[in-house]
C-alpha positions as CSV (number, residue, x, y, z in Angstrom):
1,M,-14.5,-1.6,5.0
2,L,-16.6,0.5,6.5
3,P,-15.1,2.5,9.4
4,G,-17.2,2.2,13.2
5,L,-19.8,-0.1,13.2
6,L,-20.2,-2.9,10.2
7,T,-21.3,-5.8,9.2
8,S,-20.6,-8.5,9.7
9,T,-4.4,-18.5,0.8
10,S,-3.0,-20.1,3.4
11,I,-0.4,-17.4,4.2
12,T,3.0,-18.0,5.7
13,S,3.9,-15.2,7.1
14,T,5.5,-13.7,10.9
15,A,4.4,-10.0,12.5
16,F,6.3,-8.1,11.1
17,I,6.4,-6.2,14.5
18,Q,4.4,-6.5,17.6
19,H,1.5,-5.2,18.9
20,S,-1.3,-4.8,21.0
21,P,-4.9,-4.2,20.2
22,P,-4.5,0.2,19.2
23,T,-6.7,2.9,21.3
24,A,-7.8,5.7,19.5
25,L,-4.3,7.4,21.0
26,Q,-1.5,4.8,19.8
27,Y,-0.3,5.3,16.7
28,W,2.6,3.7,15.3
29,L,5.8,5.1,12.9
30,M,7.3,2.2,10.8
31,P,10.3,3.3,8.4
32,F,11.3,1.3,5.8
33,L,14.6,2.6,4.5
34,T,15.3,1.4,0.7
35,S,17.9,0.6,-0.9
36,R,19.0,2.8,-2.9
37,L,17.8,6.2,-0.5
38,D,15.8,7.1,-3.4
39,Y,11.8,6.5,-0.8
40,C,11.0,6.5,2.4
41,N,7.6,4.8,3.6
42,S,6.5,5.4,6.8
43,L,3.7,4.6,8.1
44,L,1.3,7.5,9.5
45,Y,-1.6,4.9,11.0
46,V,-1.7,1.6,11.7
47,G,-5.5,0.9,10.8
48,Y,-7.6,-1.3,13.2
49,C,-10.0,-3.2,13.2
50,L,-11.9,-5.1,16.6
51,P,-15.5,-6.8,16.6
52,Q,-17.8,-5.5,18.6
53,S,-20.3,-7.7,21.4
54,D,-23.0,-7.1,19.3
55,G,-21.6,-8.8,15.7
56,T,-19.9,-5.3,14.6
57,F,-16.8,-4.1,14.1
58,R,-15.3,-0.9,14.9
59,A,-12.5,0.0,12.7
60,D,-10.5,2.3,10.9
61,G,-8.2,2.3,7.9
62,T,-3.8,2.6,7.7
63,I,-2.6,5.6,6.3
64,T,1.0,5.2,3.7
65,L,3.3,8.2,3.6
66,I,5.7,7.5,0.4
67,T,8.8,10.1,0.2
68,G,11.1,10.1,-2.0
69,P,11.2,12.6,-5.7
70,K,7.4,12.7,-5.1
71,T,5.3,12.4,-2.1
72,I,2.4,9.8,-2.6
73,L,0.0,9.2,0.3
74,V,-1.2,6.0,0.3
75,D,-4.9,6.5,2.3
76,T,-5.9,8.9,3.8
77,G,-7.8,7.1,7.1
78,G,-11.3,8.1,8.2
79,P,-13.0,11.9,8.2
80,W,-12.5,12.0,11.9
81,D,-8.4,10.9,10.9
82,R,-8.2,14.7,9.0
83,E,-6.9,16.6,12.6
84,F,-4.5,13.9,13.8
85,L,-3.4,13.0,9.3
86,L,-2.6,17.2,9.6
87,M,-0.4,16.7,12.5
88,K,1.2,13.8,11.4
89,L,2.2,15.7,8.0
90,K,3.1,18.7,9.8
91,E,6.1,16.6,11.6
92,R,7.4,15.6,8.6
93,S,7.7,19.2,7.6
94,L,4.9,18.4,4.9
95,I,1.4,20.7,3.8
96,P,-1.7,18.9,1.6
97,S,0.1,20.7,-1.5
98,D,3.1,18.3,-0.9
99,I,1.5,15.6,-1.6
100,D,2.1,14.8,-5.6
101,F,0.0,12.2,-5.4
102,V,-3.4,10.6,-3.2
103,V,-4.0,7.1,-4.0
104,G,-7.3,4.9,-2.2
105,T,-7.1,1.7,-2.2
106,H,-11.0,1.3,-2.3
107,G,-14.0,3.6,-1.7
108,H,-14.8,2.9,2.0
109,S,-14.8,5.7,4.2
110,D,-12.5,4.6,6.6
111,H,-9.6,4.8,3.7
112,I,-10.6,7.8,1.3
113,G,-12.3,10.4,3.8
114,N,-9.5,13.4,3.4
115,L,-9.6,13.6,-0.1
116,S,-10.4,16.8,0.6
117,L,-7.2,17.8,2.1
118,F,-5.3,16.9,-1.3
119,P,-6.9,19.4,-4.2
120,T,-3.4,19.4,-5.9
121,A,-3.0,16.2,-6.2
122,V,-3.3,13.4,-8.6
123,I,-5.8,11.2,-6.8
124,F,-6.2,7.8,-7.0
125,V,-9.3,5.2,-5.5
126,G,-9.6,2.3,-6.8
127,Y,-9.4,1.7,-11.0
128,D,-10.2,5.7,-11.0
129,I,-6.6,7.1,-13.6
130,I,-5.1,4.2,-12.5
131,F,-3.9,4.2,-16.5
132,Y,-1.6,6.6,-15.3
133,N,0.3,4.3,-13.4
134,F,3.4,6.3,-11.9
135,H,5.3,6.8,-15.0
136,S,7.8,9.6,-13.6
137,I,8.0,7.1,-10.6
138,P,9.3,3.2,-12.0
139,Q,9.4,2.1,-8.2
140,V,6.7,2.8,-7.9
141,S,3.1,1.2,-8.7
142,V,-0.4,0.8,-8.3
143,V,-1.9,-2.4,-9.4
144,P,-5.5,-4.1,-9.1
145,S,-6.2,-5.8,-6.0
146,P,-10.0,-7.1,-6.3
147,G,-12.1,-9.3,-4.2
148,H,-12.3,-6.7,-1.0
149,T,-14.4,-4.4,-3.5
150,G,-14.0,-4.4,-7.4
151,Q,-12.0,-1.8,-7.7
152,D,-9.6,-2.2,-5.5
153,V,-5.9,-1.3,-6.4
154,S,-2.7,-2.0,-4.4
155,V,0.8,0.4,-4.2
156,K,4.0,-1.5,-5.0
157,V,6.9,-0.4,-3.7
158,K,10.4,-1.7,-5.3
159,G,14.6,-1.5,-3.4
160,V,12.9,-1.2,-0.6
161,S,15.6,-3.0,1.8
162,V,13.6,-6.1,2.6
163,G,12.2,-6.5,-1.3
164,T,9.2,-5.0,-2.6
165,L,6.5,-3.9,-0.5
166,L,2.9,-4.2,-0.6
167,V,0.9,-1.2,0.9
168,A,-2.6,-3.8,0.2
169,G,-5.2,-1.7,1.7
170,D,-8.1,-4.3,2.8
171,L,-6.8,-7.3,0.3
172,F,-5.3,-8.1,3.9
173,E,-6.9,-7.5,7.1
174,C,-3.7,-8.6,8.8
175,C,-1.2,-10.5,9.1
176,S,-3.6,-13.2,11.0
177,D,-6.6,-12.8,9.4
178,E,-7.9,-16.2,7.3
179,D,-11.2,-15.9,9.8
180,I,-12.3,-12.7,9.3
181,W,-10.8,-11.5,5.8
182,R,-14.1,-13.3,3.5
183,G,-16.5,-12.2,5.8
184,H,-15.6,-8.3,4.6
185,S,-14.7,-9.8,0.6
186,M,-17.5,-9.1,-2.3
187,N,-15.5,-11.6,-4.5
188,T,-14.1,-14.3,-2.3
189,S,-13.2,-16.6,-5.3
190,V,-11.5,-12.9,-7.3
191,Q,-9.9,-11.9,-3.4
192,E,-8.4,-15.1,-2.9
193,L,-6.7,-15.1,-6.5
194,S,-5.3,-11.4,-5.2
195,R,-3.5,-12.5,-2.3
196,E,-2.1,-15.4,-4.0
197,E,-0.4,-12.9,-6.5
198,A,0.4,-10.5,-3.4
199,L,2.0,-13.5,-1.8
200,Q,3.9,-14.7,-4.3
201,T,5.7,-11.6,-5.0
202,A,6.0,-8.6,-2.0
203,D,8.9,-9.7,0.7
204,V,6.8,-7.2,3.0
205,I,2.6,-6.6,2.7
206,I,1.0,-3.2,4.5
207,P,-3.1,-4.3,5.9
208,G,-5.5,-2.3,5.4
209,H,-6.3,-3.1,9.5
210,G,-2.7,-3.8,11.0
211,P,1.2,-3.3,11.4
212,P,3.1,-4.5,8.5
213,F,4.1,-8.7,8.1
214,R,6.5,-9.8,6.2
215,V,5.8,-12.9,3.6
216,L,8.4,-16.2,4.3
217,R,8.5,-18.0,1.1
218,S,9.1,-21.6,1.2
């Protein structure tokens, strides 16, 4: 999903939070506390994707912070989010050098536009360094979830109070994305398989351009 102007499995779920279409000044914070209090997951910014009258889209990516024994940032937003990201970290008494890992779910600029802020972190972008596998963090893993691009990954956090949390990038645009995700997919058949696997293994999904949603299974 490219920022600014963009060319253009059935989910049984309910929206995890209600929301209105965001403006540049609207931001949400959604904490998820783990049952053992090992990790706390917070949304620093909820992404959006809004259609424009000329058939393009205005978009920005979700930014998720995972704090605990290690501090992990999943996606960094676009370069236009630089000062906002620094501000949200400062609100949590963090500076860029406090971040141990940065995971870019894929290589689009609205998701990895601020990697340069974190020169001391271990950085993943898609499959790059994917085999590191967070060996020192058994509760958190990076998993392949291709389709939107050829090298997408998601971050899975087990043991949260709602079950298993998946920070999915653009594997899911938003909760009700059935009419739009295919138009942004490099390989729809591969992405459909990745989506189906996510829906079978995650209890709450944080999509790339919308608020978290809970997965309901029959």
